[in-house]
ZABA-118272 format. One line per 8 residues: number of its first residue (from 0); for each residue x negated, y negated, z negated of N, C-alpha, C. Coordinates in steps of 0.05 Angstrom, whole numbers, always signed. Layout:
BEGIN
NUM) X Y Z X Y Z X Y Z | ...
***
This chain:
BEGIN
0) -2006 -789 +135 -1981 -773 +139 -1973 -760 +112 | -1947 -762 +106 -1936 -749 +82 -1912 -733 +91 | -1915 -706 +89 -1893 -688 +98 -1886 -694 +127 | -1906 -701 +143 -1901 -706 +172 -1891 -734 +178 | -1889 -751 +158 -1879 -778 +162 -1902 -797 +161 | -1905 -814 +182 -1928 -833 +182 -1924 -855 +161 | -1944 -858 +144 -1943 -877 +122 -1960 -902 +128 | -1948 -926 +124 -1963 -951 +129 -1982 -958 +107
8) -1974 -951 +82 -1991 -957 +59 -1983 -940 +35 | -2003 -936 +17 -1998 -920 -6 -2011 -933 -30 | -1997 -937 -52 -2008 -949 -76 -2000 -933 -101 | -2006 -945 -124 -2000 -931 -149 -1970 -930 -155 | -1955 -949 -143 -1927 -951 -149 -1910 -938 -127 | -1918 -941 -102 -1901 -930 -81 -1916 -926 -55 | -1902 -914 -36 -1912 -912 -9 -1894 -928 +10 | -1906 -939 +31 -1891 -955 +50 -1891 -942 +77
16) -1867 -940 +89 -1864 -928 +115 -1847 -946 +132 | -1847 -942 +158 -1830 -958 +176 -1803 -944 +177 | -1782 -961 +176 -1755 -950 +178 -1738 -968 +196 | -1713 -960 +200 -1695 -976 +217 -1670 -982 +201 | -1662 -1007 +199 -1638 -1016 +186 -1622 -1033 +206 | -1598 -1025 +212 -1582 -1040 +232 -1597 -1045 +257 | -1611 -1024 +267 -1626 -1024 +292 -1650 -1043 +291 | -1658 -1052 +267 -1681 -1070 +264 -1703 -1056 +249
24) -1728 -1056 +259 -1750 -1044 +245 -1755 -1058 +218 | -1759 -1043 +197 -1765 -1055 +171 -1788 -1039 +158 | -1799 -1050 +137 -1818 -1035 +120 -1803 -1026 +96 | -1804 -1000 +90 -1790 -989 +67 -1810 -979 +47 | -1809 -990 +23 -1827 -982 +1 -1811 -964 -17 | -1822 -940 -22 -1808 -919 -37 -1823 -915 -63 | -1810 -917 -86 -1823 -913 -111 -1832 -885 -115 | -1857 -882 -123 -1868 -855 -128 -1856 -843 -154
32) -1854 -817 -155 -1843 -804 -179 -1862 -807 -203 | -1888 -811 -198 -1907 -815 -220 -1915 -844 -223 | -1898 -863 -213 -1904 -891 -216 -1904 -899 -245 | -1919 -921 -251 -1921 -930 -279 -1898 -949 -287 | -1877 -950 -270 -1854 -967 -276 -1829 -952 -267 | -1807 -959 -280 -1782 -944 -276 -1765 -955 -254 | -1772 -979 -243 -1755 -992 -223 -1771 -1010 -205 | -1762 -1015 -181 -1774 -1033 -162 -1762 -1061 -163
40) -1743 -1065 -181 -1728 -1090 -181 -1746 -1114 -188 | -1764 -1110 -207 -1781 -1132 -215 -1800 -1141 -193 | -1811 -1121 -178 -1827 -1128 -155 -1811 -1143 -134 | -1786 -1135 -131 -1769 -1149 -112 -1764 -1178 -120 | -1761 -1182 -147 -1757 -1209 -157 -1782 -1226 -151 | -1806 -1215 -155 -1831 -1230 -150 -1835 -1236 -121 | -1828 -1216 -104 -1830 -1221 -75 -1810 -1242 -66 | -1786 -1242 -78 -1766 -1263 -71 -1777 -1290 -79
48) -1791 -1292 -102 -1803 -1317 -111 -1824 -1326 -91 | -1841 -1308 -81 -1860 -1315 -60 -1847 -1324 -35 | -1825 -1311 -28 -1810 -1319 -4 -1799 -1347 -6 | -1794 -1356 -31 -1783 -1383 -35 -1802 -1405 -26 | -1828 -1398 -23 -1847 -1417 -12 -1859 -1406 +14 | -1843 -1390 +28 -1850 -1379 +54 -1876 -1363 +54 | -1880 -1346 +33 -1903 -1328 +32 -1893 -1300 +30 | -1907 -1281 +43 -1900 -1253 +41 -1879 -1244 +62
56) -1876 -1218 +65 -1855 -1208 +83 -1828 -1214 +70 | -1809 -1220 +86 -1782 -1227 +76 -1769 -1203 +63 | -1760 -1207 +38 -1746 -1186 +23 -1718 -1184 +34 | -1710 -1159 +40 -1682 -1155 +50 -1665 -1143 +28 | -1676 -1123 +13 -1661 -1111 -9 -1680 -1098 -29 | -1671 -1097 -54 -1687 -1084 -75 -1669 -1067 -93 | -1676 -1043 -98 -1662 -1025 -116 -1682 -1012 -135 | -1672 -994 -151 -1689 -980 -170 -1712 -966 -156
64) -1706 -953 -134 -1726 -936 -120 -1736 -946 -94 | -1725 -968 -83 -1732 -977 -57 -1735 -1007 -55 | -1753 -1016 -38 -1754 -1043 -28 -1752 -1043 +2 | -1735 -1059 +13 -1733 -1062 +42 -1742 -1090 +49 | -1762 -1091 +67 -1775 -1116 +73 -1778 -1119 +104 | -1782 -1144 +112 -1789 -1149 +139 -1814 -1133 +147 | -1813 -1121 +171 -1836 -1106 +181 -1856 -1125 +195 | -1880 -1127 +184 -1901 -1145 +195 -1921 -1127 +209
72) -1923 -1131 +235 -1941 -1114 +252 -1969 -1127 +252 | -1987 -1117 +236 -2013 -1129 +235 -2034 -1109 +225 | -2059 -1116 +228 -2081 -1100 +219 -2092 -1110 +192 | -2103 -1093 +175 -2115 -1103 +150 -2136 -1124 +157 | -2139 -1142 +138 -2158 -1165 +142 -2186 -1156 +150 | -2196 -1136 +135 -2224 -1127 +140 -2227 -1116 +168 | -2207 -1102 +179 -2208 -1092 +206 -2207 -1114 +227 | -2191 -1134 +221 -2189 -1157 +239 -2216 -1171 +241
80) -2229 -1175 +218 -2255 -1188 +217 -2276 -1171 +232 | -2275 -1145 +228 -2294 -1127 +241 -2292 -1129 +271 | -2268 -1134 +281 -2264 -1134 +310 -2270 -1161 +322 | -2276 -1181 +305 -2283 -1208 +316 -2311 -1207 +327 | -2315 -1221 +349 -2341 -1224 +360 -2351 -1253 +354 | -2374 -1260 +364 -2383 -1287 +361 -2366 -1306 +377 | -2366 -1331 +370 -2351 -1351 +385 -2322 -1352 +378 | -2315 -1340 +355 -2286 -1340 +346 -2281 -1359 +323
88) -2297 -1380 +322 -2295 -1399 +299 -2267 -1410 +296 | -2254 -1417 +318 -2227 -1429 +316 -2207 -1409 +305 | -2209 -1384 +313 -2191 -1363 +303 -2194 -1359 +273 | -2220 -1357 +265 -2225 -1352 +237 -2215 -1376 +220 | -2220 -1400 +229 -2212 -1424 +215 -2181 -1425 +213 | -2168 -1418 +234 -2139 -1419 +234 -2127 -1399 +214 | -2137 -1374 +215 -2126 -1354 +196 -2133 -1361 +168 | -2158 -1369 +163 -2166 -1375 +135 -2151 -1399 +124
96) -2147 -1420 +140 -2133 -1443 +130 -2104 -1437 +124 | -2091 -1421 +140 -2063 -1413 +135 -2061 -1396 +110 | -2079 -1377 +107 -2079 -1360 +83 -2083 -1376 +58 | -2102 -1395 +59 -2107 -1412 +35 -2083 -1429 +29 | -2069 -1439 +50 -2045 -1454 +45 -2024 -1437 +31 | -2021 -1412 +40 -2002 -1394 +27 -2010 -1390 -3 | -2036 -1386 -7 -2046 -1382 -35 -2041 -1406 -52 | -2044 -1430 -41 -2040 -1454 -56 -2010 -1457 -64
104) -1992 -1449 -45 -1964 -1450 -52 -1957 -1430 -74 | -1970 -1407 -74 -1966 -1388 -96 -1976 -1399 -122 | -2000 -1411 -121 -2011 -1424 -145 -1992 -1445 -156 | -1980 -1460 -138 -1963 -1483 -146 -1938 -1474 -160 | -1928 -1450 -154 -1904 -1440 -168 -1911 -1421 -191 | -1937 -1418 -197 -1945 -1401 -220 -1943 -1371 -215 | -1944 -1363 -190 -1943 -1334 -183 -1970 -1324 -175 | -1982 -1307 -191 -2009 -1296 -185 -2005 -1269 -172
112) -2017 -1266 -148 -2014 -1241 -133 -2028 -1218 -148 | -2052 -1223 -157 -2066 -1204 -174 -2085 -1185 -159 | -2084 -1185 -133 -2101 -1166 -118 -2117 -1179 -95 | -2119 -1205 -95 -2131 -1219 -72 -2161 -1221 -74 | -2173 -1214 -97 -2202 -1214 -99 -2214 -1190 -84 | -2197 -1170 -78 -2205 -1148 -61 -2182 -1143 -42 | -2181 -1160 -22 -2157 -1163 -6 -2154 -1145 +19 | -2171 -1125 +23 -2170 -1110 +49 -2143 -1098 +56
120) -2127 -1089 +35 -2102 -1077 +41 -2078 -1096 +38 | -2084 -1119 +25 -2062 -1137 +18 -2058 -1161 +35 | -2075 -1164 +56 -2071 -1185 +76 -2072 -1172 +104 | -2051 -1176 +119 -2049 -1166 +146 -2051 -1189 +166 | -2063 -1184 +189 -2066 -1204 +210 -2056 -1192 +236 | -2038 -1206 +249 -2027 -1197 +275 -2046 -1203 +298 | -2041 -1192 +321 -2058 -1196 +344 -2058 -1226 +352 | -2036 -1240 +347 -2034 -1268 +353 -2048 -1286 +333
128) -2058 -1274 +311 -2072 -1289 +290 -2054 -1298 +267 | -2030 -1288 +266 -2013 -1295 +243 -2020 -1277 +220 | -2022 -1288 +196 -2029 -1273 +173 -2006 -1271 +153 | -2006 -1249 +138 -1985 -1245 +118 -1996 -1231 +93 | -1991 -1243 +70 -1999 -1231 +45 -1977 -1211 +37 | -1984 -1186 +31 -1965 -1166 +25 -1971 -1153 -2 | -1953 -1136 -11 -1956 -1119 -35 -1958 -1136 -61 | -1935 -1143 -72 -1934 -1159 -96 -1929 -1142 -121
136) -1937 -1116 -120 -1931 -1098 -143 -1948 -1105 -168 | -1971 -1119 -164 -1987 -1127 -187 -1984 -1157 -193 | -1964 -1170 -180 -1961 -1199 -184 -1950 -1205 -212 | -1954 -1230 -221 -1945 -1238 -247 -1941 -1268 -248 | -1921 -1276 -265 -1917 -1304 -270 -1926 -1312 -298 | -1939 -1294 -312 -1947 -1299 -340 -1977 -1304 -343 | -1994 -1293 -325 -2022 -1298 -327 -2030 -1323 -310 | -2054 -1333 -315 -2064 -1356 -300 -2067 -1349 -271
144) -2057 -1367 -254 -2058 -1361 -225 -2086 -1366 -214 | -2094 -1349 -195 -2121 -1350 -183 -2120 -1341 -154 | -2099 -1348 -140 -2096 -1339 -112 -2117 -1352 -94 | -2119 -1378 -94 -2138 -1392 -77 -2167 -1383 -82 | -2174 -1383 -107 -2202 -1376 -114 -2208 -1347 -108 | -2189 -1329 -114 -2194 -1301 -109 -2197 -1295 -79 | -2179 -1306 -63 -2181 -1300 -34 -2206 -1312 -22 | -2213 -1336 -30 -2236 -1350 -18 -2262 -1335 -27
152) -2263 -1326 -51 -2286 -1311 -60 -2289 -1285 -44 | -2266 -1272 -38 -2267 -1248 -21 -2277 -1254 +7 | -2267 -1276 +18 -2275 -1284 +45 -2305 -1290 +47 | -2314 -1306 +27 -2342 -1317 +30 -2363 -1300 +16 | -2355 -1284 -4 -2375 -1269 -19 -2370 -1239 -21 | -2347 -1231 -10 -2340 -1202 -11 -2352 -1187 +12 | -2341 -1163 +17 -2351 -1145 +37 -2349 -1155 +65 | -2330 -1173 +70 -2326 -1184 +97 -2341 -1210 +102
160) -2356 -1219 +82 -2368 -1245 +84 -2388 -1247 +107 | -2401 -1226 +113 -2420 -1227 +136 -2406 -1233 +162 | -2383 -1219 +166 -2368 -1224 +190 -2357 -1253 +191 | -2348 -1263 +169 -2338 -1290 +167 -2360 -1310 +174 | -2383 -1306 +162 -2406 -1325 +166 -2417 -1323 +194 | -2413 -1300 +207 -2422 -1298 +235 -2403 -1313 +253 | -2379 -1317 +244 -2359 -1330 +262 -2356 -1360 +256 | -2364 -1369 +232 -2361 -1398 +226 -2383 -1406 +206
168) -2389 -1432 +206 -2409 -1442 +188 -2397 -1445 +160 | -2413 -1437 +140 -2403 -1438 +112 -2425 -1452 +96 | -2417 -1471 +79 -2437 -1485 +61 -2451 -1465 +43 | -2472 -1473 +30 -2487 -1455 +12 -2470 -1448 -12 | -2476 -1425 -24 -2460 -1413 -45 -2456 -1433 -68 | -2477 -1447 -77 -2475 -1465 -100 -2454 -1486 -95 | -2454 -1497 -71 -2434 -1518 -64 -2406 -1508 -64 | -2402 -1484 -53 -2375 -1472 -53 -2366 -1465 -81
176) -2384 -1454 -97 -2376 -1446 -124 -2368 -1471 -141 | -2383 -1493 -137 -2376 -1518 -151 -2348 -1527 -144 | -2342 -1527 -118 -2316 -1536 -109 -2294 -1517 -119 | -2299 -1491 -119 -2280 -1472 -130 -2275 -1476 -159 | -2297 -1482 -174 -2294 -1487 -203 -2277 -1512 -208 | -2281 -1533 -192 -2265 -1557 -195 -2235 -1552 -189 | -2231 -1536 -168 -2203 -1529 -161 -2190 -1512 -183 | -2205 -1493 -193 -2195 -1475 -214 -2187 -1491 -239
184) -2202 -1512 -245 -2196 -1529 -269 -2172 -1547 -265 | -2168 -1556 -240 -2147 -1576 -235 -2122 -1564 -221 | -2128 -1547 -201 -2107 -1536 -184 -2088 -1558 -173 | -2101 -1580 -166 -2085 -1603 -156 -2087 -1603 -125 | -2069 -1619 -113 -2069 -1623 -84 -2096 -1635 -76 | -2106 -1654 -92 -2131 -1667 -85 -2155 -1648 -85 | -2157 -1631 -106 -2179 -1612 -107 -2177 -1590 -85 | -2152 -1584 -78 -2148 -1564 -56 -2157 -1577 -29
192) -2150 -1602 -25 -2158 -1615 +0 -2188 -1618 +1 | -2201 -1623 -22 -2230 -1625 -23 -2243 -1599 -15 | -2231 -1577 -24 -2241 -1550 -17 -2238 -1545 +13 | -2215 -1552 +24 -2211 -1548 +53 -2231 -1565 +69 | -2235 -1590 +60 -2253 -1608 +75 -2281 -1597 +74 | -2290 -1586 +52 -2317 -1574 +49 -2321 -1552 +69 | -2300 -1536 +74 -2302 -1514 +92 -2294 -1521 +121 | -2289 -1547 +125 -2281 -1557 +151 -2255 -1543 +161
200) -2236 -1541 +142 -2211 -1528 +148 -2187 -1547 +146 | -2193 -1572 +140 -2171 -1591 +138 -2180 -1620 +136
***
């Protein structure tokens, strides 16, 4: 809560709250007074680029101090994983495969999210199992892209890895790291498909 207003998220650049535009719920990101940038326009441009390959919440408007985006009703990835019980292999596979496909599309257009190696706040999952990558304030088109490798490392070797491994079978670490290294070097459709096949995701 900030001044009695429920906040959906808070970062170094802005805070996100739920708002209403033309009777439609939206997510409103408000630039902080102590933000390290003078405008939200660049973040809006990067989100619009992600939207061009159907990734991220749909951008509605961007100004110096505000971003207006589609409101995605979901829980943070780590919470969704914590709530999974055993026998949810198909749900985990479905969410992971869709997220990796999103990451591959970002890699393909040269847009690096920048925060997916520690994704608890930057990936939301709805009750129906739909996932959405959010918060592109650290995104860049100038550094080497690492969306697929970052997210997969978080899934398989990060804090939520135990929950993931409890829900689905995962190859040994050496095998996965080798496949990730090959993908990182090529970032081709073939190396991505090999990675999915190794994880029984495609």
